[in-house]
BADO-664140 format. One record per residue (C-alpha): residue number from 1; residue in one letter; x, y, z. Coordinates in steps of 0.5 Angstrom, whole numbers. Layout:
N
NUM|A|X|Y|Z
...
***
This chain:
316
1|X|-16|-308|132
2|X|-10|-310|137
3|X|-13|-307|143
4|X|-20|-310|142
5|X|-16|-317|143
6|X|-14|-315|150
7|X|-21|-315|152
8|X|-22|-312|159
9|X|-15|-311|160
10|X|-15|-305|155
11|X|-22|-302|157
12|X|-19|-296|159
13|X|-15|-295|153
14|X|-21|-296|149
15|X|-26|-292|152
16|X|-20|-286|152
17|X|-20|-287|144
18|X|-27|-287|144
19|X|-28|-281|148
20|X|-22|-277|144
21|X|-26|-279|138
22|X|-33|-276|140
23|X|-29|-270|143
24|X|-26|-269|136
25|X|-32|-270|132
26|X|-36|-265|136
27|X|-31|-260|136
28|X|-31|-260|128
29|X|-38|-260|128
30|X|-38|-254|133
31|X|-33|-250|129
32|X|-37|-252|122
33|X|-43|-249|126
34|X|-39|-242|128
35|X|-40|-244|136
36|X|-36|-241|141
37|X|-35|-247|145
38|X|-31|-253|145
39|X|-34|-260|147
40|X|-30|-261|153
41|X|-33|-254|156
42|X|-40|-257|155
43|X|-41|-261|162
44|X|-39|-255|166
45|X|-43|-250|162
46|X|-49|-254|161
47|X|-49|-255|169
48|X|-48|-248|171
49|X|-54|-246|166
50|X|-59|-251|169
51|X|-57|-251|176
52|X|-54|-244|177
53|X|-48|-241|181
54|X|-44|-247|184
55|X|-38|-249|187
56|X|-32|-253|184
57|X|-33|-259|188
58|X|-41|-259|187
59|X|-40|-259|179
60|X|-34|-264|180
61|X|-39|-269|183
62|X|-45|-268|179
63|X|-41|-269|172
64|X|-36|-275|175
65|X|-30|-271|174
66|X|-24|-270|179
67|X|-24|-263|183
68|X|-17|-262|180
69|X|-20|-263|173
70|X|-26|-258|174
71|X|-22|-253|177
72|X|-17|-253|171
73|X|-23|-253|166
74|X|-26|-247|170
75|X|-19|-243|169
76|X|-20|-244|161
77|X|-27|-242|161
78|X|-26|-236|165
79|X|-20|-234|160
80|X|-25|-235|155
81|X|-30|-231|158
82|X|-35|-236|159
83|X|-35|-237|166
84|X|-33|-232|172
85|X|-31|-234|179
86|X|-35|-230|185
87|X|-36|-230|192
88|X|-42|-234|194
89|X|-48|-229|196
90|X|-50|-234|202
91|X|-43|-236|204
92|X|-38|-231|203
93|X|-32|-236|205
94|X|-33|-240|199
95|X|-33|-238|191
96|X|-37|-241|186
97|X|-37|-241|179
98|X|-43|-238|174
99|X|-44|-237|167
100|X|-43|-230|164
101|X|-47|-227|159
102|X|-43|-229|154
103|X|-43|-236|156
104|X|-51|-236|156
105|X|-51|-233|149
106|X|-46|-239|147
107|X|-51|-244|150
108|X|-57|-241|148
109|X|-55|-241|140
110|X|-53|-249|140
111|X|-60|-252|140
112|X|-60|-253|133
113|X|-53|-256|133
114|X|-55|-261|139
115|X|-61|-263|135
116|X|-56|-264|129
117|X|-52|-268|134
118|X|-57|-273|137
119|X|-60|-274|130
120|X|-53|-275|127
121|X|-51|-280|132
122|X|-57|-284|131
123|X|-56|-284|124
124|X|-49|-286|124
125|X|-49|-291|130
126|X|-57|-293|129
127|X|-59|-298|135
128|X|-52|-298|138
129|X|-53|-291|140
130|X|-58|-293|145
131|X|-55|-299|147
132|X|-48|-295|148
133|X|-52|-290|153
134|X|-56|-296|157
135|X|-49|-300|157
136|X|-46|-293|160
137|X|-51|-293|165
138|X|-51|-300|167
139|X|-43|-299|168
140|X|-44|-293|172
141|X|-49|-296|177
142|X|-45|-303|178
143|X|-38|-299|179
144|X|-42|-295|184
145|X|-45|-301|188
146|X|-38|-305|187
147|X|-32|-301|186
148|X|-27|-304|181
149|X|-21|-303|185
150|X|-24|-307|191
151|X|-26|-312|186
152|X|-20|-313|183
153|X|-16|-314|189
154|X|-21|-319|192
155|X|-19|-323|186
156|X|-12|-322|187
157|X|-12|-324|194
158|X|-16|-330|192
159|X|-11|-332|186
160|X|-5|-331|191
161|X|-7|-337|194
162|X|-8|-341|188
163|X|-3|-346|185
164|X|-1|-349|179
165|X|-4|-356|177
166|X|-2|-361|171
167|X|-7|-365|168
168|X|-7|-370|162
169|X|-10|-369|155
170|X|-17|-366|154
171|X|-19|-365|147
172|X|-23|-359|150
173|X|-16|-356|151
174|X|-13|-357|144
175|X|-13|-350|142
176|X|-9|-348|148
177|X|-4|-353|145
178|X|-3|-349|139
179|X|-4|-342|142
180|X|2|-343|147
181|X|7|-346|143
182|X|5|-341|137
183|X|6|-336|142
184|X|14|-337|143
185|X|15|-340|136
186|X|13|-334|133
187|X|16|-329|138
188|X|23|-333|137
189|X|23|-337|131
190|X|18|-339|126
191|X|12|-344|126
192|X|15|-350|121
193|X|11|-355|118
194|X|12|-360|123
195|X|9|-356|128
196|X|3|-354|124
197|X|2|-362|123
198|X|2|-363|131
199|X|-3|-357|132
200|X|-8|-359|127
201|X|-8|-366|130
202|X|-5|-367|136
203|X|-9|-373|138
204|X|-7|-377|132
205|X|0|-375|132
206|X|2|-375|139
207|X|-4|-379|143
208|X|-5|-385|139
209|X|2|-387|138
210|X|3|-388|146
211|X|5|-381|147
212|X|2|-375|152
213|X|0|-368|152
214|X|0|-364|159
215|X|-3|-358|161
216|X|-2|-353|166
217|X|-8|-350|170
218|X|-8|-344|174
219|X|-14|-342|177
220|X|-18|-346|172
221|X|-14|-342|166
222|X|-9|-346|161
223|X|-2|-343|162
224|X|2|-348|160
225|X|3|-354|156
226|X|8|-360|153
227|X|8|-366|149
228|X|11|-373|150
229|X|12|-376|143
230|X|13|-383|142
231|X|18|-385|136
232|X|18|-393|138
233|X|22|-398|141
234|X|22|-394|148
235|X|25|-387|145
236|X|21|-381|147
237|X|22|-374|145
238|X|20|-368|150
239|X|17|-363|145
240|X|12|-357|145
241|X|14|-354|152
242|X|10|-347|152
243|X|8|-343|158
244|X|4|-337|157
245|X|9|-331|158
246|X|4|-327|162
247|X|4|-333|167
248|X|12|-334|168
249|X|15|-335|175
250|X|9|-340|178
251|X|13|-346|177
252|X|9|-348|171
253|X|14|-350|166
254|X|18|-355|172
255|X|11|-358|173
256|X|10|-360|166
257|X|17|-362|165
258|X|16|-367|172
259|X|10|-369|169
260|X|13|-371|162
261|X|19|-375|166
262|X|14|-378|170
263|X|10|-381|164
264|X|16|-383|161
265|X|18|-387|167
266|X|11|-390|167
267|X|12|-393|160
268|X|18|-396|161
269|X|22|-391|156
270|X|29|-393|154
271|X|31|-386|152
272|X|28|-379|153
273|X|31|-373|149
274|X|29|-366|147
275|X|31|-361|142
276|X|32|-354|143
277|X|36|-347|141
278|X|41|-344|144
279|X|38|-337|145
280|X|33|-340|150
281|X|37|-340|156
282|X|32|-340|161
283|X|29|-346|158
284|X|36|-350|157
285|X|37|-348|165
286|X|31|-351|167
287|X|32|-358|163
288|X|39|-358|166
289|X|37|-358|173
290|X|32|-363|171
291|X|37|-368|169
292|X|38|-367|161
293|X|45|-367|159
294|X|47|-363|153
295|X|50|-367|147
296|X|56|-365|143
297|X|53|-365|136
298|X|45|-364|134
299|X|41|-370|133
300|X|42|-374|127
301|X|36|-373|123
302|X|33|-367|127
303|X|26|-365|125
304|X|27|-358|126
305|X|30|-352|123
306|X|31|-348|129
307|X|34|-354|133
308|X|42|-353|135
309|X|41|-356|142
310|X|41|-364|143
311|X|39|-366|150
312|X|38|-373|153
313|X|35|-375|160
314|X|40|-378|164
315|X|36|-377|171
316|X|36|-372|176
***
């Protein structure tokens, strides 16, 4: 499922989908049972029955919804004859919500349905039901102690002070080498056999022949990578430059490029080239600013079907 792959970033969407599922399921049960209410009415009606006539504000606080949402729901309940708005006997300046006789009768007939719902949920979800309810309790308590917006903004402020660093090959980052390059290859072209071979064993095909792989780190997260392939006789290829599309604008690409050029110079390389594609305008512009110059023809014996640009480093 796509949303599950986004983890925390899609938690609101996943909970909304789950909430809609439960609302729809309970509504179907209510209709099949001849109940006269809807699932979304339940929290307000049940609270009014348990507590008695209450203001919209008090209901909203009790059930964790906004004043506006409860007010709109109350309008529907009034239209359905389940609730009435009336003056508070103790304070005539304010109005309260109260169940009508029809609302009392509707709730009074739902005991068997609610028992079936409890048992049906237990049968459908098993121990996950109790785990879900416990997790919701814990989540609500944690958010009350540390509101989410404040926590996120604190982290955002801390991240704003972070910079991108470049580190050399580390086997622990091997999957990021594949992930970051596969991301842009699948978006713009396709993964070719030569790519798959490098992803499968970068240590053997890149590091051991005298090449290098670099990773760009931002606050401990791997956000970019590139490779320096040694073809022999001092000839090196800049390859597999990939930056996470969600972390552009941090300068990761240029820092990786500078690291690769620096490593090439340290090795006393005679020639440094790269192959790319004319569709990648932003990347080509970065290469040109770094000192790569486009050649008139594509490289003879090119490894890549997608390559229609051949560039050689001439110095910045």
